[in-house]
N, C-alpha and C positions, 0 to 999 in steps of 0.2 A: 368539413375536412375529416378524413378518417384518422383514427389514432396512430396508425402506422406512419402517415405523412407528417403528422405533428411530431412524432418521435424523431423522425429523420431530420426535420427542420431544427428541432431542439439540439440534436447532436451536432449539426452544422454550426449552430450559434455557439455552442460550447467550445467546439474546436477552433472556431475563428477567434474567440476570446482567449483561448489558452495557447494557441501556437500561431506562428507567422508563416509556416510552410504550407503553401497551397497544395503541394503533393500529399502531405499528411491529411489535410482536410478532405481532399477528393477521395483518397483511399478509405478514410473512415466513413465517408458518406456512401461510397459504393458498397462497402462491406455491410453497412447497416441496411441498405436497400436490398441486398441479396439475402441477408438474414431474415428480413421481414417477408420477402417473397417465399422463401422456403417454409417459414412458419405458417403462412397462409395456406400454402399448398398442402402441408401436412395436416392442418386442421380440416380442409375440405376432404382430403383422402380419408381421414378417420371418420368423418361424418358420413361419407358414402359407404364405407365398410360397415359402420354401425347400422345404417339403414338396410343394407343387404343381409346382415346377420339377423336383424329383427324380422325381415320378410321370410327368411329361410326357416326360422323357428316357428313363425305363425303357420307357414305352409306344412311343416312337419306335424304340428299339433292338429291342424285340420285333417290331414291325411290319417293320423292315428285315430282321431275321433270318428272319421267316416268308416274306418275298418272295424273299430270296436263297437260302435253304436250308430249305424247308418240312419235309423229312424230319427234319432235325436238330432243328427247333423242336418237332415232335411227339414225338421221342424225349426231349427235355428235359422236356416236360410229363409224359410217362409215367414218367420217372425220379423226378419230384418230385410225387407225387399230393397231398400236403398243400397245396402252393401252387396247384395247378390245381383244387382242390375235387373231384378224382376219387375221393378216399378216402371220400367220403360216400355212395358207392353208385354204381350204374350211371349213366353220362351220360344225361341226358334226351333228347338228340337227337344223331343222327350225320348231319350233312348230306351225308356222302360215301356213305352207304348208302341204297339204294332200299328203300322199304317192301315188306314181304313179303306 
């Protein structure tokens, strides 16, 4: 069971022990479920935004490196073929080479 489910069941158990009004118990349970849902959604949103920011910064750094030192950028790609997808075979296109 997830922590959120356990927390909601714990809340229900505490409310049942503390009050006899079923309306109060249901309202407290519904409120806890909504709060847990919003919390999870906020966590997922922040995680996705963090991933997007990280990818954007990496792309900007790569672009700056290519502009400032293209030879070093090419050398880094050739040193790490897994990351550049060059390990899957020959490159499909070489824009620097003229057709034969």
